N, C-alpha and C positions, 0 to 999 in steps of 0.2 A: 504495500499499501503506499501512496505518497503521502499521505499524512495522519494524525490520531484522527481527525474526523473522519477519514474514509474508514478506519479501523473499527471505530465506533458504530458507524451506520451499518457496517457489512454484519457486526455481530448482535446490532440492538443495542446492547448496553454493555458497559465493562464494569465488573464489579469492584465496588468503591468503598467497602468496609476496612479494608486494608489499604492505605494510601500508595504502598510500593506496588500493589498488585497491578493497578491502572499504567503505571508507566512500564513495567516490565512486558504486561500483555499488549500495550502498543510496541514497546521495542522488540517483541519478537516478529511482529508481522509488519514493521517497516522496512522500505527498500533500504534505507539507510538508519539502522539501529542506532548511531551514534546521536540522531537527532531527538531520540524519545522524549528525552527529559524537556528539552527548552521548548521543542514543538507542543508537547503537551501542556507544560505550564503555558504558554501563550495563549493556547486554544481553550483552557480552562480561566484564567484570571484575565487576559487581555481582550481577546476576541470575543470571549463568551460563547464561541461555537459549541464547546460541550459545557454540560452544567452538571455538576454533583448534588445528587439529591434523593431523597426516600424514593424508593420506588417498590417494587413486587416484594410481597412478605415483609413490610416495611424495612427493607434493607436498604443500604446506600448502594447507588450505582452512579456512573457517567453516562449519560445520554447526551445523542446529538441535541443542540438547543432546539432543533426542528419538531422532537418527539417529546420535548416536554408535556404539551397540552395533551398528548394521546395518554401518556404515562399518570398524570393528575387525575383526570377523568377517568379510566379506566380501573384504577388501582387506588390512588391516592385519597380520593373524596370518602371512600368507606373505611379504611384505616384510621383517617383523621377523624371521622365521628367517633368511632371508638376510641381512640386514644386521648381525645377530649373528656370525653365521659369518663374515663378513668381516672385522669388526672383529677377531675372534679370530686370524685366519688373518694380518692386516695386522701385529698386535702381536706373534704369534709369529715373523713374518720380520724382524723389527726387534730381534730380541732381549728384547722387553719382558716383564713379567709374564704369566701365564697366566691362563685362563678364571676359574679359582677366585680369584683376585687381583681380577679385574674384577667378580665378583659382591660381594665382600665392599664394594668401592668402592660398586658400584651402592646396597646395602643400606644404607650409611652415608649415602648423597646422599637418599634418599628420607626417611628419618629425619630427616634436617636440614630436608628441605622441609615435613615434618609440622609440626617445631617452628615454623618460619619462617613457613609460610603460602606466601609468595612470596619469591623471591630470584633475584639477578642469578648468573651462572657466577662471578664475581668473589667473592660473597659465599658461596656455595656452597664453593669452596675454602677459604675461612677454615675453614670446619667439618670439611670432608674435605680435606687438604693434597695427597693423591695424585691429585688431580684435575688439580695443575699439572704432573704426569709426562709427559714428551714421549717420542714415538718417531719413528723415521725412516719415512716412509711411499714405498714404490715403490723402495726403494733401487737406485741403479745406471741408473734409467729416467731419460728425459728430463724426467720431469714428477715427479721425486722432490720430497719436501717433509718438512717436520716437522710432525707434528699433535699436540695434547695431549689427555690422555685426557678431560677436560673436554668440548672439542668433540666429539669423536666419541660419547662416553657419553650425554652430554644429548640428542644428537640420536636415537641409538638408543632412549633410554627414551621419547622423545617416539613413534617410529615404532610402539614395543611398547603404545603407549595407557597408558603409567605416567605420565607428566608432559604438561602441555599448556603453550602460551605464555599467559604472564600479561600484566600491564599493562605496557607499554614504558616505558622510561626516556625521558623528556621528552614530546613531542607525540604526535597520533594518526599523525605520519608517520614516526616512530621505526623504525628497524630492530633495535633493541638492546632485548630482551624480557626481562621477568624470566621465571623457571619458575615453575610450581604442579603438586601433585599432579593427576592427571586424574580428574575426575567418576567415580563408581563407575557402571558398567553392568552391564547383564545379559549373560550368556553366550549367543549364539546359534549354532546349526546354520549352517556355511558356506554351503551350498548354498542353504538359506532365506534368508539374508542376501543373496546374490549375486542371486538372484530378486528380493527386496524392492527394492534398490538399482537394478538395470538396470531394473525398472519405474517407479520413481519418475523416473529422467531419460528415459526414452522418452516419457513422458505428458507432460514440459516441452518435451523437444529433438527428439523424433522427427518424421518419420522418420530411422533411420539403419542405415547397412549394417553388417553384420558386423565390417569392418575399423575402422568409425568406433568401435564400442562396446568393441572390442578395445584400440584406443587410449585411450580415455577412461577405462575401468577399468583398464587394466594387467594384465588378466587373459591367461590362454592362450585359444586359439581354443576348445578343448573346453567350458572354463568358460563363455565367452559362449554357445555353443552349448546349454550344459545350462540356462543361466537363461532363454534364449528360449523352450526348448520347455516349462519348467517355468511359464513366466509365460504361455503361450498367445500369444505375439507372431504377429501377422499380416503376412504378407508382402506387401509392395508393390513396384510398377516404379519404379524411379528412373532417372534418367540415368548414373548411377555402376554401375547393377547392381539388384540384388535389396536392398530395405530391409526394415524392420520397424518396426511401430506396435504400442501396446498394443490391444486387443480395443476395437472402438467407436470408435477415433479414424481411421479410414481415408477419413471423407467430406473433401471438399474444404473447405478454410479459406476462410471469406468476407473478400473485399478491405476493406479500410479504407473508410470513407466519403468520407474525404479523405487526400492524402498527407501522412505525418509522418515526423521524424527524431527519434532519441535519441542524445545525445552520452554515450559509454560510454568507461569507461578500457580502458587497453591488454588487461589481463587478464581483461575480464568473461567470465564463463560463457558468454554466448552470442555471443561474438566468434567 
């Protein structure tokens, strides 16, 4: 591939939980692997042609910017609704302030990000001190802990598609990210977005069983079936049972002329 945008587009998404995986996955597929870090950083933090955001299974991925609306509508909306409800319940159980208070803090944080452009959680807490508030999580349980409003709220805003992870502190291997406002994207119909996302993934990684697709998307089985039907996916016979491919993709794949191997990171999307 000529650049990281082409890599991400061909794979649909790059797994982004581990920051190094994005760069290594791109480097493994570039014509000039030496450009992997510099070109990917430009795409993520300068040109914004790639966006690191929450996607399938409430997991962080790097997507082509043009695909963010599809991901948000197909996957993010449902995950975000559950995440906000859970945060409000957890705060209520700990005797912390209510949803109205949380909304005030949220609006203040988004305004601070609009002024700053990018900021760390600590920098945002300077503008909005209520981010430093703490509350007990799962009191009385063996996994009881203490959460900050900052850690839970910023993650929630990411799931809701309101903020994205920006340039990290330190090098490309750092796990400490700044936050930035999410790029604007169009609102899409959920069913249409699910059909498009499933079709893109099947075209790259198919064939896949219904169970495979349910796991990868994080959707309900009924949503997977609806998207397969809308897509006009073709059933094929696999060792695991019935699989699906996009129309026109049922022919056998030609074997390579010579054996080859690729060194890929642990969380590579094809692994």
